[in-house]
C-alpha positions in Angstrom: 123.1 70.9 94.1 125.2 71.3 97.2 126.4 74.5 98.9 129.5 72.6 99.9 130.4 69.9 97.4 132.9 67.0 97.4 134.5 66.8 93.9 135.9 63.3 93.8 137.5 60.3 95.5 135.0 59.8 98.4 131.6 58.3 97.3 129.6 58.9 100.5 129.9 62.1 102.6 129.1 60.3 105.9 132.0 61.8 107.8 131.6 65.2 106.4 127.8 65.2 107.2 128.7 64.9 110.9 130.1 68.4 110.6 128.3 70.0 107.6 124.9 68.3 107.8 122.8 68.8 104.7 125.1 71.6 103.3 127.4 68.9 101.9 126.8 66.7 98.9 128.5 65.1 95.9 127.3 67.4 93.1 129.1 70.7 92.5 126.8 73.2 90.7 125.9 76.8 90.2 124.9 77.2 93.9 128.1 75.6 95.3 130.1 78.0 97.5 132.8 75.7 98.8 134.6 72.7 97.3 136.2 69.8 99.1 138.8 68.5 96.6 140.9 65.4 96.3 142.4 64.9 92.8 140.3 67.2 90.5 142.1 70.0 88.8 140.7 73.4 90.0 141.6 75.7 87.1 140.0 78.6 85.2 137.6 76.4 83.3 136.4 74.7 86.5 136.0 77.9 88.3 133.9 79.4 85.5 131.3 76.6 85.9 130.7 77.6 89.5 129.6 81.3 89.7 128.9 81.2 93.5 132.3 79.6 94.4 134.0 81.4 97.3 136.5 78.8 98.6 138.3 75.5 97.8 139.5 73.2 100.5 142.1 70.5 99.6 141.7 67.2 101.5 145.5 66.6 101.5 148.6 68.6 102.0 149.7 69.1 98.4 147.9 71.6 96.2 149.5 71.2 92.8 146.1 70.6 91.4 145.0 74.1 92.3 145.6 77.0 89.9 146.4 79.5 92.6 146.7 82.4 90.1 143.2 81.7 88.8 141.7 81.3 92.3 143.3 84.5 93.4 142.1 86.4 90.3 138.5 85.4 91.2 138.9 86.2 94.9 138.4 82.5 95.9 140.0 81.3 99.1 142.2 78.3 98.8 143.3 76.1 101.7 145.2 72.9 102.2 145.2 70.4 105.1 148.7 70.0 106.5 147.6 69.0 110.0 146.9 65.3 109.5 149.1 62.2 108.8 152.4 63.8 110.1 153.2 60.6 112.1 152.1 58.3 109.3 154.3 59.8 106.6 157.3 60.4 108.9 157.0 56.8 110.3 157.0 55.5 106.7 160.1 57.5 105.9 161.8 56.2 109.0 160.8 52.6 108.3 162.4 53.0 104.9 165.5 54.5 106.4 165.8 51.6 108.9 165.2 49.1 106.2 168.1 50.6 104.3 170.5 50.6 107.2 169.6 47.1 108.4 169.1 45.5 105.0 165.8 43.7 106.0 164.4 43.4 102.4 167.8 42.6 100.9 168.4 39.8 103.4 164.8 38.5 102.8 165.5 38.2 99.1 169.0 36.8 99.3 168.2 34.2 102.0 165.9 32.4 99.5 168.9 31.0 97.7 170.9 29.9 100.8 171.0 26.1 101.1 174.3 25.1 102.6 175.2 28.3 104.5 173.2 30.7 106.5 174.3 33.1 109.3 177.6 33.8 107.6 175.9 35.5 104.7 176.2 39.0 106.0 175.9 42.2 103.9 179.1 44.2 104.2 177.2 47.4 103.3 175.3 47.3 106.6 176.4 50.2 108.9 175.8 51.1 112.5 173.1 53.8 112.9 175.4 56.1 114.8 177.9 56.0 111.9 175.1 56.9 109.4 174.1 60.4 108.4 170.5 61.0 107.5 169.9 64.2 105.5 166.5 65.8 105.2 165.6 68.2 102.4 162.7 70.3 103.8 162.4 70.4 107.6 158.7 71.3 108.0 156.2 69.3 110.0 157.0 65.9 108.4 160.7 66.5 107.7 161.2 67.8 111.2 159.4 64.8 112.6 161.7 62.5 110.6 164.8 64.3 112.0 163.6 64.0 115.6 162.7 60.3 115.2 166.0 59.5 113.5 167.9 61.4 116.2 166.1 59.4 118.9 167.1 56.2 117.2 170.7 57.2 117.1 171.4 58.5 113.6 173.4 61.6 112.8 171.1 64.1 111.2 171.5 67.1 108.9 169.0 69.2 107.0 168.7 71.8 104.3 165.8 74.2 104.4 166.4 77.9 103.5 162.9 78.9 104.6 163.4 77.9 108.3 164.6 80.6 110.7 168.1 80.5 112.1 168.1 78.6 115.4 165.4 76.2 114.1 168.1 73.5 114.1 168.4 73.7 117.9 164.8 72.7 118.3 165.4 69.7 116.0 168.7 68.9 117.6 170.1 68.6 114.1 172.8 70.2 112.1 171.8 72.5 109.2 173.6 73.2 106.0 173.2 76.2 103.7 173.1 74.5 100.3 171.6 71.4 98.8 175.0 70.4 97.4 176.5 70.4 100.9 173.8 68.1 102.1 174.1 65.7 99.2 177.8 65.3 99.4 177.9 64.3 103.1 174.7 62.3 103.6 174.4 58.5 103.5 170.6 58.6 103.3 168.7 61.5 101.7 165.0 61.8 102.6 163.0 64.5 100.7 160.1 66.4 102.4 159.5 69.5 100.3 156.2 70.8 98.9 155.7 70.6 95.1 155.9 73.9 93.4 157.7 75.7 90.5 160.9 75.8 92.6 160.9 72.1 93.5 159.3 70.4 90.6 161.8 67.9 89.1 164.5 68.8 91.6 165.5 65.2 92.0 167.2 65.1 88.6 170.4 63.6 87.1 172.4 66.4 88.7 170.9 65.8 92.1 171.5 62.0 91.9 175.0 62.5 90.6 175.9 64.8 93.5 174.8 62.2 96.1 177.6 60.2 97.8 178.5 56.9 96.1 176.7 54.1 97.8 174.1 56.4 99.4 170.3 56.0 99.4 167.3 58.0 98.4 163.9 58.2 100.1 160.9 60.1 98.8 157.6 60.1 100.7 156.7 63.7 99.8 155.5 64.4 96.2 156.0 62.4 93.1 156.7 65.4 90.9 159.8 66.2 92.9 161.4 63.3 90.9 162.0 64.4 87.3 161.5 60.8 86.1 161.9 57.3 87.4 164.2 56.7 84.4 167.0 58.9 85.9 167.4 56.4 88.8 168.0 53.3 86.6 171.7 53.8 85.8 172.5 55.1 89.3 170.9 52.1 91.0 172.2 49.6 88.5 175.8 50.8 88.8 175.7 50.9 92.6 176.1 54.7 92.8 172.8 54.5 94.7 172.7 51.6 97.1 168.9 51.8 97.3 165.9 53.8 96.4 162.6 53.9 98.4 159.6 55.7 97.0 156.0 56.1 98.2 155.3 58.6 95.4 156.0 58.7 91.7 155.9 61.3 88.9 153.2 59.2 87.2 150.7 57.1 89.3 150.3 54.3 88.4 153.7 54.4 86.8 154.4 54.3 83.1 156.7 51.5 81.9 160.4 52.4 81.7 163.6 50.4 82.4 163.4 50.9 86.1 159.7 50.2 86.5 159.9 47.2 84.3 162.8 45.8 86.4 160.7 46.4 89.5 157.5 44.8 88.0 159.5 41.8 86.8 161.2 41.4 90.1 164.6 41.3 88.5 167.3 40.1 90.8 169.4 43.2 90.9 166.6 45.4 92.2 165.4 43.0 94.8 165.5 44.6 98.3 167.2 47.7 96.7 164.1 49.3 95.1 161.0 49.8 97.3 157.9 51.3 95.7 154.7 51.8 97.7 151.4 53.0 96.1 151.3 56.5 97.6 149.9 55.3 100.9 152.3 56.7 103.5 149.6 59.2 104.6 147.2 56.4 105.5 146.0 54.9 108.7 142.3 54.6 109.7 142.9 57.4 112.2 144.6 59.7 109.8 141.9 59.3 107.1 139.3 60.2 109.7 141.4 63.2 110.8 141.8 64.3 107.2 138.1 64.3 106.4 137.1 66.0 109.7 139.8 68.7 109.4 138.8 69.5 105.8 135.1 69.6 106.6 135.7 71.8 109.6 137.7 74.3 107.6 135.2 74.2 104.7 132.5 75.2 107.2 134.7 78.2 108.4 134.9 79.4 104.8 131.2 79.0 104.3 130.4 80.9 107.5 132.9 83.7 106.5 135.1 82.9 109.5 138.8 83.1 109.1 139.9 79.7 107.7 143.0 77.8 108.6 145.9 77.1 106.3 145.2 79.7 103.6 147.5 79.2 100.7 
């Protein structure tokens, strides 16, 4: 058994061994003091199987698979890993935003049917970036990065985040609003970047979508559970209330079949270029994956050595 154990996802602890040596392995057991966790649910039942457990380190940013109440009750330190992949996720969100404003995937689909005409087939929904308002919900590391990048490109930007100090908007060179409703009613493209917790779970619901501007667009590269269900997007997208939806994360991964997912899987004409779904990969580059594993292993070692760890939840 391993003093520091990887619970799942990675098969070979080669990167972690560079930092942890023989302390790390793939088999949690009664002597395990620290866990490195990807998807496994760390709850009361899991904790009881590991009597020596003192800390859990999440590989990623989200920690909805941690029962924080149970961990706190047992005096177990819980940490996440928010320091990696900021550029990768924010770049994905910005790529989706630019695709919406320039119609790249819509044009790619429509051009297949053009035989006698070509350049005159313009999309009247295309707007100039400086006339487009990008609204960010949650202006932390990634949301803040999206705001700065969109500002640099030339978009108008606005954000809603009640947990950021007043004056934070000046650093982001962005405008802030004091309610989600205010943001939704004035924003052309909404990009969501909040953590997943009891307050935010299912926040993108029928009311959220109904409050968005007619013809606006939705981007979610944060957490799938922020979306109540993919089904709530079907009517809004089909009717044109939403011009487009771009998702890197889903409430269920892989997704269950429903009207929206079936239309996407079957490449139905009305969703082509308007519904983009990526398989939860916005975090990834070869550099970010290496950074993720090294950061997590380094912090796990701090927990093991009774040093003050980073990013305690």
